[in-house]
N, C-alpha and C positions, 0 to 999 in steps of 0.2 A: 504494500500500500504506500502511496506517495503522500506523506504528511506535509502540510503547508505551514503549520503554526505550532511549534513545539515548546513546551515549558520543561526545563530541567530544574529540579529542586535539590540543591546541595548547599547547605548554609554554613557548615563549619566541619572540621577545624582546618588549620593551615595544611597539615599533612593530607587530610581527606580531600581538600580542594585540589591539591597537586596530583593526588592519585586519580582524580576524575578527568584530568586533562586528556589522557589518551582516548578515553571514551568520547569526549567532546569532539576531538579531532576526527574520530571514526564516524561520529554522527553527522558532522558537517560534510564529510566526503560522501556519505550515503545519501544525504539530502542537500545538495548544493544550492537549491533554490528556496529552501524553507526558511522561515523566520524562526530563529532559535533564541529564546529568552532564558536567562539563568537567574533563579531566585536564591539570594545569598544574604548572610549577615554582613552589614556594612564594613566591619573591620577586616573581612577577608576578600572584599570585592576587588582589591588591587591585583589579585592574581587570576581574576576571570579574564580569559583572552579577549583581545580587541576584535572588532570587525575585521575581516568578514567571518571569523569563526563564530562569535557571539554577536547577535544584533542588538540585544537590549539586556540591561541588568536591572533586576527588580530587587527590592530590599525588604527584609523582615528584621526590624531592629530589636534584637534579643535583649540588649542592655536596657533600652527604654521600656520594653515590654515587662521585664522583671520588676520594675519600679511602679507599675500601674496598679490601680485598684481593680477589683473584679469588673466593675462597670466599664472602666476605661479599657480593659482588655477585650471585653465583648465588643465595644465600639471599634477597637483597632481591628479585630477580626472581621467586623462588618465592612470596614473600609478596604481591607485586603480582599474580601470577597467581591466587592464592587469592582476593584481594580482588575482582579484576575478574570472576572466574567467579561470585562470590556475588551479583553485581548482575544477572546474566541479561540482558545487552544483546541486543537484536534488530537493532541497527544501530550500527556503529562508523564514525566519520568521521575519518580521519587528515588534518588540515589542516596538519601539520608537514611530512610528506613526506620524512623522513630515516630513517636506520637505526634510531635509538633509538625513534622513534615507531612504526616498523614492527614492532619487537620487541614493544612493548606492545600493538599491534593484534593481532598474531599470538597472543599468550597471553591475549587477552581472553575467549576461549571463544565468541566470536561469529563465524560463518562469513560473515556479510553485512558486508563491509568495503569502503568507498570512500574516495577522496581527491581532491584537486584535481589540475589538469593537470600540475603539475611534481612528480612523484613521483621523488625522487632516492635515491641510495645503496641501491638495491634495494627500496625501499618499494613500488614498482609491482608487485612480484611477490607482495606480501602483500595490498595493497588496490587495487581497481580505480580507475585514474585517470579522472576525469571531465573530458573536454575539451569545452568549449562554444564558442560563437561569439566569446567574449571572451578567448580564450587568448593573444592578443597585446596585450591591454589592461592597464589598471591591476590590481594584485594584488587589490584589493577586488572588481573585476568577475570576476576569475578564481575567487575564492572563491564569489561569488554564482552562478557557473555551476553549482556543485554544488547549490545551493538550487533553481535552475531545473530541473536534472535531476530533482530530487525532486518538482517540481510547483509551486514558488513562482512568482508573477508579479511580476517586477521589471523594469520597462520604462524607468524614468527616474530621474534623481537624486532626485526627490521621493519615490521609493519606498525610498531608502536611509536607514536609521535607525541611530543609534549609542546603544544602551542604556547609560547611565552609572550608576556606583555613587553612592550617597548620600554627599555630601561635607560634610554639615552640621558634623560634629564637626571635620573637618580645616580647614574654612573659619574656624572660631572660633580654632583653634590658630594658624593662619598669621597671622590678624589680630593676635593677641597678640605673636607673634614680630616682625612688622614694626613694630608700635608701639614695642616695646622698643629698636628700632634707629633710632627717630626718624622713621619714615615717617608723614606726616600728610596725605597727598593721593593723587591718582591716580598710578598707576605702570604702567610697561611691563616686560616680562620678556625677558631675554636668557639663553639656555642655550648656553654656549660649547663644551660637549663633544660627542663623537660616538664611536660604537663603533670606527670606522676613523680612523686618524690622517689619511688623505688626504681625509676628508670634512670635517675641521675648518676653519673660517675662522680666519685668523691672529689670535693674541691682540692684536697691535698694531692690527689692523683693528677689532676689537671695542672696544678702548680709545678709538680715535679716534672711532668711532661714538658711544660713551657720552659723550664730551666734547661732541659736537654736540647730542645729545639733551638733555643737562643744561642747555644754554643756553635751551631752550624752557620750563624750569621743571618738567619731568616727572621724577619719580623713576625710576631705572633699577634694577631688581632682578635681580641675577645669580643664577642657579639651576642646579641639577644635582645629581648624586650625589657621594659622597665622593671619587671619582677626579677630579672637576672642581675640587676645593677650591683647588689651587694655581693653576689658570687664573683662577678668580674673584678670588683675592687679587691676582694680577698685573694683571688688568684694572683693578681698583679703584685700585691703586697708580699705574698709568700714567695713568688718567683724572684722578686728583687732584681729584675733586669730591665734596662732601658729598651730592650727589644720587644717588650710586652706592652701593647697599646690597648687600653680598655675603651671599647666603644659600646658596651652593653647599655641599653636604654637610650642610646643617642642616635638611633636611626629609625626611620619608618620601616614598615615591612618591605616595601619596594626598594628602599635603600639597602636594607639587609640583603635582599636578593642581588642587587648590583654589587655589593661587597663580595658576596660569594662568587658571583660570576667571574670576577677578575682575580681570584686567589689562586695560589699554586696547589694547595692541598686543603681539604676540609676535614675536621675531626669533631665528632660529637657522639652522644648517646642517641637513643630513639626519640627524635624531636622533629617538629615540622620543617625547619630549615634544611635538615638532612635531605629531604626529598627534593628540594630545589637543587641542591648540589648534585644529586643523582640524575635529575632530569637534564641538567646542563652537562652531564658526563664529566664532572670534575673528579680528579683523583681524591678518594675519600676513605676514611676509616670510621666505622660505626660500631659502638659497643652495645651489645644486647644482653639483658639479664632476664627480667620478668616478662618481656614481650617476645613475640614469635617473628623472627626475621624472615622466615619463609612465607609469612602471611602479610606482613606490613613493612618489611625491610626495603632498602634501596633496590630499585628494579630497573632493568633495561639498559644497564651500563656494565661493561667489563672492567671499568676503572674503580669499582666499589669493592671494598674489603670489609666484611662483617666479622667482628670478633665476638664469639659467643662466650658467655661466662662458663667456667668449668664447673660451676655449682650444679649439683644433681637436681636441685629444685628449679632450675631455670625454666622459663616459659610458663610460670605459674599464673601470670596475668593478674597478680595482686597489686592493688594500688597502695596498700599498707601492709607492713610485715613486721612481726615481732622478732624475727631472726634474720634481718636483712644483711646479707653479705655478698650476694651474687655479683653486684657491680664492683665491690671492693676487690673481688678475686681476679679481676682483669688488671694486670700490672702496668704501670707507666712505661717500663722498659719494653714490654711486649708491643705496646702501641708505637713507641718510638722507633723500634726496628722496622715496623711496617711502613711508618712515615718515611724513613730513609729510602726504602725500596721504591716508594712512590716517587720520590725526587729523582732517583736514578733513572726511572723509566720515563 
């Protein structure tokens, strides 16, 4: 069937948005003349591809919504319903698979609603879950199964594309910020934060790694959001090197992407910016403990190295742990040796 007006619902998070990009690229290739809209939380809209991949960006403001009273929330949903109905969608694709996305799909005015294989929180009652042959594989492949269901031909990693936004303006801005901090050469990037505490590599490990990297003459740029600012400062203090430049909390998300785009090597645990580095095919090292790299790790690049914790309990998917040691068990020396190999190649 040739759809003319398609709504994609994928509102968060950063990593999830980036994982959806290959699906969007396949969707656009499948329907070159359709109008495709993307419904997203405003804070992640910067990574929604520009036209001609995505024609229109629609917003559901989660931050504002949380602060509303019940009556205000109902009014907001009513306004969203009116907006979505006015678009006359003939296909709605819920790639979030949660209650909030199910509500928006239900009030879209479109009866043709599908989603990917993991439709949770009752969303499967609103949109048809599409389960393909990759339902046990990486999340990117699970998303692409929806594109395959619609008729897309995606058979190898060479068919997977990541449409990226134009970062020319952000690249210039980041260059100025780095120069103001004394950076005058090549640099690598470390992002110390993560959404779960259990996914974070210890601050002391990052500091020890930064010390080792500094001895090679490479600048180390610490990056991340405002919540990571204290981590960045602590790493810089412990490392005690002028080669360590702390940029945590000092860039927008798109500036962070530009920073990563121009680095020599990227290192972090399982966090959103990691997937931007993977999409750009940057040489990277990623440390995994409680999460499953084969399901949500860097994908589509032969320049990615994943270090799995040697802990027997790794892959537990716990956001809190009374015996948390999995990430501590990955040593700075191990990461450093892989870093050196990345530079050599």
